[in-house]
mmCIF file of the C-alpha atoms, coordinates in Angstrom:
data_MODEL
# 
_entry.id   MODEL 
# 
loop_
_atom_site.group_PDB 
_atom_site.id 
_atom_site.type_symbol 
_atom_site.label_atom_id 
_atom_site.label_alt_id 
_atom_site.label_comp_id 
_atom_site.label_asym_id 
_atom_site.label_entity_id 
_atom_site.label_seq_id 
_atom_site.pdbx_PDB_ins_code 
_atom_site.Cartn_x 
_atom_site.Cartn_y 
_atom_site.Cartn_z 
_atom_site.occupancy 
_atom_site.B_iso_or_equiv 
_atom_site.pdbx_formal_charge 
_atom_site.auth_seq_id 
_atom_site.auth_comp_id 
_atom_site.auth_asym_id 
_atom_site.auth_atom_id 
_atom_site.pdbx_PDB_model_num 
ATOM 1   C CA . MET A 1 1   ? 92.092  99.458  89.803  1.00 0.00 ? 1   MET A CA 1 
ATOM 2   C CA . SER A 1 2   ? 94.142  96.284  89.478  1.00 0.00 ? 2   SER A CA 1 
ATOM 3   C CA . ALA A 1 3   ? 95.088  95.384  85.928  1.00 0.00 ? 3   ALA A CA 1 
ATOM 4   C CA . GLU A 1 4   ? 93.156  92.572  84.276  1.00 0.00 ? 4   GLU A CA 1 
ATOM 5   C CA . ARG A 1 5   ? 95.005  89.298  84.739  1.00 0.00 ? 5   ARG A CA 1 
ATOM 6   C CA . PRO A 1 6   ? 95.787  86.866  81.918  1.00 0.00 ? 6   PRO A CA 1 
ATOM 7   C CA . VAL A 1 7   ? 93.681  83.724  81.887  1.00 0.00 ? 7   VAL A CA 1 
ATOM 8   C CA . GLY A 1 8   ? 95.157  81.185  84.292  1.00 0.00 ? 8   GLY A CA 1 
ATOM 9   C CA . ALA A 1 9   ? 97.278  83.722  86.180  1.00 0.00 ? 9   ALA A CA 1 
ATOM 10  C CA . ARG A 1 10  ? 97.391  83.365  89.949  1.00 0.00 ? 10  ARG A CA 1 
ATOM 11  C CA . THR A 1 11  ? 95.509  85.844  92.125  1.00 0.00 ? 11  THR A CA 1 
ATOM 12  C CA . ARG A 1 12  ? 98.005  88.397  93.486  1.00 0.00 ? 12  ARG A CA 1 
ATOM 13  C CA . VAL A 1 13  ? 97.720  89.242  97.184  1.00 0.00 ? 13  VAL A CA 1 
ATOM 14  C CA . VAL A 1 14  ? 99.168  91.825  99.573  1.00 0.00 ? 14  VAL A CA 1 
ATOM 15  C CA . VAL A 1 15  ? 99.052  90.743  103.230 1.00 0.00 ? 15  VAL A CA 1 
ATOM 16  C CA . ALA A 1 16  ? 99.075  93.254  106.097 1.00 0.00 ? 16  ALA A CA 1 
ATOM 17  C CA . GLU A 1 17  ? 99.112  91.715  109.581 1.00 0.00 ? 17  GLU A CA 1 
ATOM 18  C CA . ASP A 1 18  ? 101.149 93.039  112.494 1.00 0.00 ? 18  ASP A CA 1 
ATOM 19  C CA . GLU A 1 19  ? 101.552 89.674  114.247 1.00 0.00 ? 19  GLU A CA 1 
ATOM 20  C CA . ALA A 1 20  ? 104.500 88.003  112.534 1.00 0.00 ? 20  ALA A CA 1 
ATOM 21  C CA . ILE A 1 21  ? 103.384 84.435  113.268 1.00 0.00 ? 21  ILE A CA 1 
ATOM 22  C CA . ILE A 1 22  ? 99.895  85.023  111.840 1.00 0.00 ? 22  ILE A CA 1 
ATOM 23  C CA . ARG A 1 23  ? 101.391 86.822  108.834 1.00 0.00 ? 23  ARG A CA 1 
ATOM 24  C CA . LEU A 1 24  ? 103.713 83.887  108.120 1.00 0.00 ? 24  LEU A CA 1 
ATOM 25  C CA . ASP A 1 25  ? 100.847 81.418  108.469 1.00 0.00 ? 25  ASP A CA 1 
ATOM 26  C CA . LEU A 1 26  ? 98.749  83.502  106.082 1.00 0.00 ? 26  LEU A CA 1 
ATOM 27  C CA . LYS A 1 27  ? 101.522 83.572  103.492 1.00 0.00 ? 27  LYS A CA 1 
ATOM 28  C CA . GLU A 1 28  ? 102.052 79.822  103.710 1.00 0.00 ? 28  GLU A CA 1 
ATOM 29  C CA . THR A 1 29  ? 98.328  79.088  103.498 1.00 0.00 ? 29  THR A CA 1 
ATOM 30  C CA . LEU A 1 30  ? 97.827  81.412  100.538 1.00 0.00 ? 30  LEU A CA 1 
ATOM 31  C CA . THR A 1 31  ? 100.782 79.928  98.654  1.00 0.00 ? 31  THR A CA 1 
ATOM 32  C CA . THR A 1 32  ? 99.543  76.401  99.327  1.00 0.00 ? 32  THR A CA 1 
ATOM 33  C CA . GLU A 1 33  ? 96.097  77.369  98.031  1.00 0.00 ? 33  GLU A CA 1 
ATOM 34  C CA . GLY A 1 34  ? 97.547  78.693  94.781  1.00 0.00 ? 34  GLY A CA 1 
ATOM 35  C CA . TYR A 1 35  ? 97.650  82.435  95.447  1.00 0.00 ? 35  TYR A CA 1 
ATOM 36  C CA . GLU A 1 36  ? 100.685 84.640  94.813  1.00 0.00 ? 36  GLU A CA 1 
ATOM 37  C CA . VAL A 1 37  ? 101.699 86.769  97.804  1.00 0.00 ? 37  VAL A CA 1 
ATOM 38  C CA . VAL A 1 38  ? 103.423 89.712  96.140  1.00 0.00 ? 38  VAL A CA 1 
ATOM 39  C CA . ALA A 1 39  ? 104.218 91.547  99.404  1.00 0.00 ? 39  ALA A CA 1 
ATOM 40  C CA . ASP A 1 40  ? 103.559 91.500  103.134 1.00 0.00 ? 40  ASP A CA 1 
ATOM 41  C CA . THR A 1 41  ? 103.914 93.999  105.951 1.00 0.00 ? 41  THR A CA 1 
ATOM 42  C CA . GLY A 1 42  ? 103.021 94.590  109.580 1.00 0.00 ? 42  GLY A CA 1 
ATOM 43  C CA . ARG A 1 43  ? 102.154 98.286  109.146 1.00 0.00 ? 43  ARG A CA 1 
ATOM 44  C CA . GLY A 1 44  ? 99.055  99.926  107.738 1.00 0.00 ? 44  GLY A CA 1 
ATOM 45  C CA . ASP A 1 45  ? 100.831 102.828 106.069 1.00 0.00 ? 45  ASP A CA 1 
ATOM 46  C CA . GLN A 1 46  ? 103.194 100.435 104.308 1.00 0.00 ? 46  GLN A CA 1 
ATOM 47  C CA . ALA A 1 47  ? 100.230 98.290  103.243 1.00 0.00 ? 47  ALA A CA 1 
ATOM 48  C CA . LEU A 1 48  ? 98.630  101.200 101.405 1.00 0.00 ? 48  LEU A CA 1 
ATOM 49  C CA . ALA A 1 49  ? 101.927 102.096 99.711  1.00 0.00 ? 49  ALA A CA 1 
ATOM 50  C CA . LEU A 1 50  ? 102.419 98.473  98.618  1.00 0.00 ? 50  LEU A CA 1 
ATOM 51  C CA . VAL A 1 51  ? 98.912  98.251  97.173  1.00 0.00 ? 51  VAL A CA 1 
ATOM 52  C CA . GLN A 1 52  ? 99.364  101.521 95.307  1.00 0.00 ? 52  GLN A CA 1 
ATOM 53  C CA . GLU A 1 53  ? 102.696 100.337 93.897  1.00 0.00 ? 53  GLU A CA 1 
ATOM 54  C CA . LEU A 1 54  ? 101.972 96.683  93.124  1.00 0.00 ? 54  LEU A CA 1 
ATOM 55  C CA . ARG A 1 55  ? 98.240  96.818  92.250  1.00 0.00 ? 55  ARG A CA 1 
ATOM 56  C CA . PRO A 1 56  ? 97.348  93.344  93.557  1.00 0.00 ? 56  PRO A CA 1 
ATOM 57  C CA . ASP A 1 57  ? 94.001  91.667  93.011  1.00 0.00 ? 57  ASP A CA 1 
ATOM 58  C CA . VAL A 1 58  ? 93.184  91.621  96.721  1.00 0.00 ? 58  VAL A CA 1 
ATOM 59  C CA . ALA A 1 59  ? 94.536  93.128  99.949  1.00 0.00 ? 59  ALA A CA 1 
ATOM 60  C CA . ILE A 1 60  ? 94.156  91.210  103.221 1.00 0.00 ? 60  ILE A CA 1 
ATOM 61  C CA . LEU A 1 61  ? 94.221  93.681  106.112 1.00 0.00 ? 61  LEU A CA 1 
ATOM 62  C CA . ASP A 1 62  ? 94.235  93.240  109.868 1.00 0.00 ? 62  ASP A CA 1 
ATOM 63  C CA . ILE A 1 63  ? 92.170  95.918  111.617 1.00 0.00 ? 63  ILE A CA 1 
ATOM 64  C CA . LYS A 1 64  ? 94.660  96.826  114.356 1.00 0.00 ? 64  LYS A CA 1 
ATOM 65  C CA . MET A 1 65  ? 98.058  97.780  112.932 1.00 0.00 ? 65  MET A CA 1 
ATOM 66  C CA . PRO A 1 66  ? 100.682 100.438 113.657 1.00 0.00 ? 66  PRO A CA 1 
ATOM 67  C CA . GLY A 1 67  ? 101.045 103.272 111.180 1.00 0.00 ? 67  GLY A CA 1 
ATOM 68  C CA . ASN A 1 68  ? 97.403  103.162 110.115 1.00 0.00 ? 68  ASN A CA 1 
ATOM 69  C CA . ASP A 1 69  ? 94.521  100.893 111.049 1.00 0.00 ? 69  ASP A CA 1 
ATOM 70  C CA . GLY A 1 70  ? 93.054  98.465  108.544 1.00 0.00 ? 70  GLY A CA 1 
ATOM 71  C CA . LEU A 1 71  ? 89.781  100.336 108.120 1.00 0.00 ? 71  LEU A CA 1 
ATOM 72  C CA . ALA A 1 72  ? 91.548  103.573 107.172 1.00 0.00 ? 72  ALA A CA 1 
ATOM 73  C CA . VAL A 1 73  ? 93.679  101.666 104.686 1.00 0.00 ? 73  VAL A CA 1 
ATOM 74  C CA . ALA A 1 74  ? 90.591  99.910  103.307 1.00 0.00 ? 74  ALA A CA 1 
ATOM 75  C CA . ARG A 1 75  ? 88.854  103.251 102.825 1.00 0.00 ? 75  ARG A CA 1 
ATOM 76  C CA . ALA A 1 76  ? 91.830  104.657 100.938 1.00 0.00 ? 76  ALA A CA 1 
ATOM 77  C CA . ILE A 1 77  ? 92.078  101.565 98.726  1.00 0.00 ? 77  ILE A CA 1 
ATOM 78  C CA . THR A 1 78  ? 88.364  101.732 97.986  1.00 0.00 ? 78  THR A CA 1 
ATOM 79  C CA . ASP A 1 79  ? 88.434  105.452 97.202  1.00 0.00 ? 79  ASP A CA 1 
ATOM 80  C CA . GLU A 1 80  ? 91.099  104.773 94.573  1.00 0.00 ? 80  GLU A CA 1 
ATOM 81  C CA . ARG A 1 81  ? 89.405  101.532 93.399  1.00 0.00 ? 81  ARG A CA 1 
ATOM 82  C CA . LEU A 1 82  ? 92.744  99.743  93.647  1.00 0.00 ? 82  LEU A CA 1 
ATOM 83  C CA . CYS A 1 83  ? 91.681  96.188  94.499  1.00 0.00 ? 83  CYS A CA 1 
ATOM 84  C CA . ALA A 1 84  ? 89.344  93.978  96.501  1.00 0.00 ? 84  ALA A CA 1 
ATOM 85  C CA . VAL A 1 85  ? 89.701  94.208  100.284 1.00 0.00 ? 85  VAL A CA 1 
ATOM 86  C CA . LEU A 1 86  ? 89.376  91.452  102.876 1.00 0.00 ? 86  LEU A CA 1 
ATOM 87  C CA . VAL A 1 87  ? 89.602  92.425  106.546 1.00 0.00 ? 87  VAL A CA 1 
ATOM 88  C CA . LEU A 1 88  ? 90.775  90.126  109.329 1.00 0.00 ? 88  LEU A CA 1 
ATOM 89  C CA . THR A 1 89  ? 89.162  90.731  112.698 1.00 0.00 ? 89  THR A CA 1 
ATOM 90  C CA . ALA A 1 90  ? 89.350  89.174  116.148 1.00 0.00 ? 90  ALA A CA 1 
ATOM 91  C CA . PHE A 1 91  ? 86.101  87.859  117.579 1.00 0.00 ? 91  PHE A CA 1 
ATOM 92  C CA . SER A 1 92  ? 85.933  90.794  120.005 1.00 0.00 ? 92  SER A CA 1 
ATOM 93  C CA . GLN A 1 93  ? 86.073  93.231  117.080 1.00 0.00 ? 93  GLN A CA 1 
ATOM 94  C CA . ARG A 1 94  ? 82.964  91.998  115.306 1.00 0.00 ? 94  ARG A CA 1 
ATOM 95  C CA . GLU A 1 95  ? 81.156  95.232  116.137 1.00 0.00 ? 95  GLU A CA 1 
ATOM 96  C CA . LEU A 1 96  ? 83.551  96.868  113.668 1.00 0.00 ? 96  LEU A CA 1 
ATOM 97  C CA . VAL A 1 97  ? 82.032  94.982  110.741 1.00 0.00 ? 97  VAL A CA 1 
ATOM 98  C CA . ALA A 1 98  ? 79.501  97.778  110.080 1.00 0.00 ? 98  ALA A CA 1 
ATOM 99  C CA . GLN A 1 99  ? 82.356  100.294 110.015 1.00 0.00 ? 99  GLN A CA 1 
ATOM 100 C CA . ALA A 1 100 ? 84.234  97.981  107.667 1.00 0.00 ? 100 ALA A CA 1 
ATOM 101 C CA . ALA A 1 101 ? 81.326  97.948  105.230 1.00 0.00 ? 101 ALA A CA 1 
ATOM 102 C CA . GLN A 1 102 ? 81.242  101.744 105.250 1.00 0.00 ? 102 GLN A CA 1 
ATOM 103 C CA . ALA A 1 103 ? 84.986  101.734 104.494 1.00 0.00 ? 103 ALA A CA 1 
ATOM 104 C CA . GLY A 1 104 ? 84.358  99.662  101.375 1.00 0.00 ? 104 GLY A CA 1 
ATOM 105 C CA . VAL A 1 105 ? 85.390  96.281  102.761 1.00 0.00 ? 105 VAL A CA 1 
ATOM 106 C CA . LEU A 1 106 ? 83.866  93.541  100.613 1.00 0.00 ? 106 LEU A CA 1 
ATOM 107 C CA . ALA A 1 107 ? 84.426  90.576  102.932 1.00 0.00 ? 107 ALA A CA 1 
ATOM 108 C CA . TYR A 1 108 ? 85.738  89.909  106.417 1.00 0.00 ? 108 TYR A CA 1 
ATOM 109 C CA . LEU A 1 109 ? 87.058  86.910  108.294 1.00 0.00 ? 109 LEU A CA 1 
ATOM 110 C CA . VAL A 1 110 ? 87.081  86.302  112.049 1.00 0.00 ? 110 VAL A CA 1 
ATOM 111 C CA . LYS A 1 111 ? 90.308  84.901  113.513 1.00 0.00 ? 111 LYS A CA 1 
ATOM 112 C CA . PRO A 1 112 ? 91.150  82.077  113.947 1.00 0.00 ? 112 PRO A CA 1 
ATOM 113 C CA . PHE A 1 113 ? 90.034  80.651  110.610 1.00 0.00 ? 113 PHE A CA 1 
ATOM 114 C CA . ALA A 1 114 ? 90.551  77.573  108.450 1.00 0.00 ? 114 ALA A CA 1 
ATOM 115 C CA . ALA A 1 115 ? 92.156  77.613  105.006 1.00 0.00 ? 115 ALA A CA 1 
ATOM 116 C CA . GLY A 1 116 ? 88.811  76.914  103.333 1.00 0.00 ? 116 GLY A CA 1 
ATOM 117 C CA . GLU A 1 117 ? 87.252  79.910  105.057 1.00 0.00 ? 117 GLU A CA 1 
ATOM 118 C CA . LEU A 1 118 ? 90.101  82.134  103.888 1.00 0.00 ? 118 LEU A CA 1 
ATOM 119 C CA . VAL A 1 119 ? 89.756  80.998  100.278 1.00 0.00 ? 119 VAL A CA 1 
ATOM 120 C CA . ALA A 1 120 ? 85.983  81.486  100.344 1.00 0.00 ? 120 ALA A CA 1 
ATOM 121 C CA . ALA A 1 121 ? 86.326  84.997  101.776 1.00 0.00 ? 121 ALA A CA 1 
ATOM 122 C CA . ILE A 1 122 ? 88.908  85.959  99.143  1.00 0.00 ? 122 ILE A CA 1 
ATOM 123 C CA . GLU A 1 123 ? 86.724  84.722  96.304  1.00 0.00 ? 123 GLU A CA 1 
ATOM 124 C CA . ILE A 1 124 ? 83.721  86.600  97.709  1.00 0.00 ? 124 ILE A CA 1 
ATOM 125 C CA . ALA A 1 125 ? 85.779  89.797  97.953  1.00 0.00 ? 125 ALA A CA 1 
ATOM 126 C CA . LEU A 1 126 ? 87.020  89.390  94.367  1.00 0.00 ? 126 LEU A CA 1 
ATOM 127 C CA . ALA A 1 127 ? 83.525  88.757  93.023  1.00 0.00 ? 127 ALA A CA 1 
ATOM 128 C CA . ARG A 1 128 ? 82.056  91.728  94.857  1.00 0.00 ? 128 ARG A CA 1 
ATOM 129 C CA . PHE A 1 129 ? 84.907  93.963  93.708  1.00 0.00 ? 129 PHE A CA 1 
ATOM 130 C CA . GLY A 1 130 ? 84.111  93.036  90.130  1.00 0.00 ? 130 GLY A CA 1 
ATOM 131 C CA . GLU A 1 131 ? 80.466  93.886  90.733  1.00 0.00 ? 131 GLU A CA 1 
ATOM 132 C CA . ALA A 1 132 ? 81.409  97.195  92.356  1.00 0.00 ? 132 ALA A CA 1 
ATOM 133 C CA . GLN A 1 133 ? 83.559  98.084  89.353  1.00 0.00 ? 133 GLN A CA 1 
ATOM 134 C CA . ALA A 1 134 ? 80.607  97.441  87.054  1.00 0.00 ? 134 ALA A CA 1 
ATOM 135 C CA . LEU A 1 135 ? 78.284  99.568  89.187  1.00 0.00 ? 135 LEU A CA 1 
ATOM 136 C CA . ALA A 1 136 ? 80.817  102.394 89.460  1.00 0.00 ? 136 ALA A CA 1 
ATOM 137 C CA . ALA A 1 137 ? 80.443  103.027 85.742  1.00 0.00 ? 137 ALA A CA 1 
ATOM 138 C CA . GLU A 1 138 ? 76.791  103.943 86.369  1.00 0.00 ? 138 GLU A CA 1 
ATOM 139 C CA . ALA A 1 139 ? 77.277  106.293 89.338  1.00 0.00 ? 139 ALA A CA 1 
ATOM 140 C CA . ALA A 1 140 ? 78.683  109.813 89.232  1.00 0.00 ? 140 ALA A CA 1 
ATOM 141 C CA . ASP A 1 141 ? 80.098  109.926 92.777  1.00 0.00 ? 141 ASP A CA 1 
ATOM 142 C CA . PHE A 1 142 ? 81.010  107.635 95.658  1.00 0.00 ? 142 PHE A CA 1 
ATOM 143 C CA . ALA A 1 143 ? 77.835  108.312 97.667  1.00 0.00 ? 143 ALA A CA 1 
ATOM 144 C CA . GLU A 1 144 ? 75.717  107.408 94.658  1.00 0.00 ? 144 GLU A CA 1 
ATOM 145 C CA . GLN A 1 145 ? 77.801  104.274 94.098  1.00 0.00 ? 145 GLN A CA 1 
ATOM 146 C CA . LEU A 1 146 ? 77.158  103.153 97.674  1.00 0.00 ? 146 LEU A CA 1 
ATOM 147 C CA . GLU A 1 147 ? 73.421  103.756 97.326  1.00 0.00 ? 147 GLU A CA 1 
ATOM 148 C CA . THR A 1 148 ? 73.335  101.907 94.009  1.00 0.00 ? 148 THR A CA 1 
ATOM 149 C CA . ARG A 1 149 ? 75.239  99.024  95.549  1.00 0.00 ? 149 ARG A CA 1 
ATOM 150 C CA . LYS A 1 150 ? 72.761  98.821  98.453  1.00 0.00 ? 150 LYS A CA 1 
ATOM 151 C CA . ILE A 1 151 ? 69.799  98.646  96.068  1.00 0.00 ? 151 ILE A CA 1 
ATOM 152 C CA . VAL A 1 152 ? 71.486  96.036  93.878  1.00 0.00 ? 152 VAL A CA 1 
ATOM 153 C CA . GLU A 1 153 ? 72.405  93.956  96.943  1.00 0.00 ? 153 GLU A CA 1 
ATOM 154 C CA . ARG A 1 154 ? 68.770  94.011  98.087  1.00 0.00 ? 154 ARG A CA 1 
ATOM 155 C CA . ALA A 1 155 ? 67.635  92.895  94.627  1.00 0.00 ? 155 ALA A CA 1 
ATOM 156 C CA . LYS A 1 156 ? 70.260  90.127  94.632  1.00 0.00 ? 156 LYS A CA 1 
ATOM 157 C CA . GLY A 1 157 ? 68.876  88.982  97.970  1.00 0.00 ? 157 GLY A CA 1 
ATOM 158 C CA . LEU A 1 158 ? 65.377  88.879  96.499  1.00 0.00 ? 158 LEU A CA 1 
ATOM 159 C CA . LEU A 1 159 ? 66.565  86.736  93.590  1.00 0.00 ? 159 LEU A CA 1 
ATOM 160 C CA . THR A 1 160 ? 68.476  84.320  95.826  1.00 0.00 ? 160 THR A CA 1 
ATOM 161 C CA . ASP A 1 161 ? 65.724  84.031  98.462  1.00 0.00 ? 161 ASP A CA 1 
ATOM 162 C CA . ASN A 1 162 ? 62.639  83.950  96.236  1.00 0.00 ? 162 ASN A CA 1 
ATOM 163 C CA . TYR A 1 163 ? 63.924  82.426  92.997  1.00 0.00 ? 163 TYR A CA 1 
ATOM 164 C CA . GLY A 1 164 ? 66.843  80.233  94.044  1.00 0.00 ? 164 GLY A CA 1 
ATOM 165 C CA . PHE A 1 165 ? 69.554  82.162  92.197  1.00 0.00 ? 165 PHE A CA 1 
ATOM 166 C CA . ARG A 1 166 ? 73.136  81.888  93.350  1.00 0.00 ? 166 ARG A CA 1 
ATOM 167 C CA . GLU A 1 167 ? 74.701  85.242  94.281  1.00 0.00 ? 167 GLU A CA 1 
ATOM 168 C CA . GLY A 1 168 ? 76.855  85.512  91.164  1.00 0.00 ? 168 GLY A CA 1 
ATOM 169 C CA . ASP A 1 169 ? 74.012  84.376  88.916  1.00 0.00 ? 169 ASP A CA 1 
ATOM 170 C CA . ALA A 1 170 ? 71.700  86.993  90.436  1.00 0.00 ? 170 ALA A CA 1 
ATOM 171 C CA . PHE A 1 171 ? 74.125  89.790  89.577  1.00 0.00 ? 171 PHE A CA 1 
ATOM 172 C CA . ALA A 1 172 ? 74.679  88.359  86.080  1.00 0.00 ? 172 ALA A CA 1 
ATOM 173 C CA . PHE A 1 173 ? 70.903  88.246  85.524  1.00 0.00 ? 173 PHE A CA 1 
ATOM 174 C CA . MET A 1 174 ? 70.498  91.909  86.484  1.00 0.00 ? 174 MET A CA 1 
ATOM 175 C CA . ARG A 1 175 ? 73.479  92.970  84.392  1.00 0.00 ? 175 ARG A CA 1 
ATOM 176 C CA . ARG A 1 176 ? 72.250  91.060  81.354  1.00 0.00 ? 176 ARG A CA 1 
ATOM 177 C CA . THR A 1 177 ? 68.736  92.464  81.771  1.00 0.00 ? 177 THR A CA 1 
ATOM 178 C CA . ALA A 1 178 ? 70.116  95.991  82.033  1.00 0.00 ? 178 ALA A CA 1 
ATOM 179 C CA . MET A 1 179 ? 72.163  95.525  78.863  1.00 0.00 ? 179 MET A CA 1 
ATOM 180 C CA . ASN A 1 180 ? 69.236  94.021  76.950  1.00 0.00 ? 180 ASN A CA 1 
ATOM 181 C CA . GLN A 1 181 ? 66.907  96.837  78.016  1.00 0.00 ? 181 GLN A CA 1 
ATOM 182 C CA . ARG A 1 182 ? 69.623  99.512  77.705  1.00 0.00 ? 182 ARG A CA 1 
ATOM 183 C CA . ARG A 1 183 ? 68.882  100.707 81.221  1.00 0.00 ? 183 ARG A CA 1 
ATOM 184 C CA . PRO A 1 184 ? 71.054  101.244 84.317  1.00 0.00 ? 184 PRO A CA 1 
ATOM 185 C CA . MET A 1 185 ? 71.403  98.219  86.575  1.00 0.00 ? 185 MET A CA 1 
ATOM 186 C CA . ARG A 1 186 ? 70.040  100.266 89.456  1.00 0.00 ? 186 ARG A CA 1 
ATOM 187 C CA . ALA A 1 187 ? 66.769  100.757 87.550  1.00 0.00 ? 187 ALA A CA 1 
ATOM 188 C CA . VAL A 1 188 ? 66.508  97.008  86.970  1.00 0.00 ? 188 VAL A CA 1 
ATOM 189 C CA . ALA A 1 189 ? 67.141  96.377  90.670  1.00 0.00 ? 189 ALA A CA 1 
ATOM 190 C CA . GLU A 1 190 ? 64.499  98.911  91.660  1.00 0.00 ? 190 GLU A CA 1 
ATOM 191 C CA . ASP A 1 191 ? 61.970  97.236  89.346  1.00 0.00 ? 191 ASP A CA 1 
ATOM 192 C CA . LEU A 1 192 ? 62.749  93.861  90.900  1.00 0.00 ? 192 LEU A CA 1 
ATOM 193 C CA . LEU A 1 193 ? 62.209  95.239  94.391  1.00 0.00 ? 193 LEU A CA 1 
ATOM 194 C CA . ALA A 1 194 ? 58.972  96.935  93.319  1.00 0.00 ? 194 ALA A CA 1 
ATOM 195 C CA . GLY A 1 195 ? 57.705  93.724  91.717  1.00 0.00 ? 195 GLY A CA 1 
ATOM 196 C CA . THR A 1 196 ? 57.339  95.331  88.288  1.00 0.00 ? 196 THR A CA 1 
ATOM 197 C CA . LEU A 1 197 ? 59.947  93.121  86.596  1.00 0.00 ? 197 LEU A CA 1 
ATOM 198 C CA . SER A 1 198 ? 58.923  89.526  86.093  1.00 0.00 ? 198 SER A CA 1 
ATOM 199 C CA . VAL A 1 199 ? 61.439  86.762  86.725  1.00 0.00 ? 199 VAL A CA 1 
ATOM 200 C CA . ALA A 1 200 ? 61.009  83.296  85.281  1.00 0.00 ? 200 ALA A CA 1 
ATOM 201 C CA . SER A 1 201 ? 61.821  80.376  87.552  1.00 0.00 ? 201 SER A CA 1 
ATOM 202 C CA . LYS A 1 202 ? 65.492  79.458  87.519  1.00 0.00 ? 202 LYS A CA 1 
ATOM 203 C CA . PRO A 1 203 ? 66.224  76.420  85.331  1.00 0.00 ? 203 PRO A CA 1 
ATOM 204 C CA . ALA A 1 204 ? 67.290  73.203  87.009  1.00 0.00 ? 204 ALA A CA 1 
ATOM 205 C CA . ASP A 1 205 ? 70.861  73.492  85.678  1.00 0.00 ? 205 ASP A CA 1 
ATOM 206 C CA . GLY A 1 206 ? 71.437  76.478  87.974  1.00 0.00 ? 206 GLY A CA 1 
ATOM 207 C CA . ARG A 1 207 ? 71.678  79.105  85.247  1.00 0.00 ? 207 ARG A CA 1 
ATOM 208 C CA . PRO A 1 208 ? 69.271  82.094  85.328  1.00 0.00 ? 208 PRO A CA 1 
# 
């Protein structure tokens, strides 16, 4: 797991992309947007070694790379809970998104993409990694963690669709409810899905 960053510190990124021009463009875009690229590589095996050594906040991985493909690297990073993972995919590879989710990928981006799309995907991956870390404390093994995450994601969807919560607010509401009731977050999510936990309308200021 990446170490907690000091307040105001830049998000640290490892970039793995086998096309040198795309890799250079990624590095320039990330630097311009305020991220710190701590390392880059064109090989999957080197990407995993760099993540294990440097412990960045997020790894950006292309799917097709020599040495090891991005999904295998993503799975290894997820198994060790090293950092958030964002996968880059060509349009023709979109069928691999389901496999990416099973490998623990928290966000993906289809090439070509704009700088704003890259930033949004990184922030989504970071937020979901934080949520996954919180849920991991409740689950004994990886399979249970995945099942818990699925249930919590469904409950988040219910809160956003039916009550107007933003995604981050929905997770915060469930976490706060779980802490107040001294119950696992999965139990709170299951109650929400079953309709046995009442939810007041979200205030106009956007806070649950």
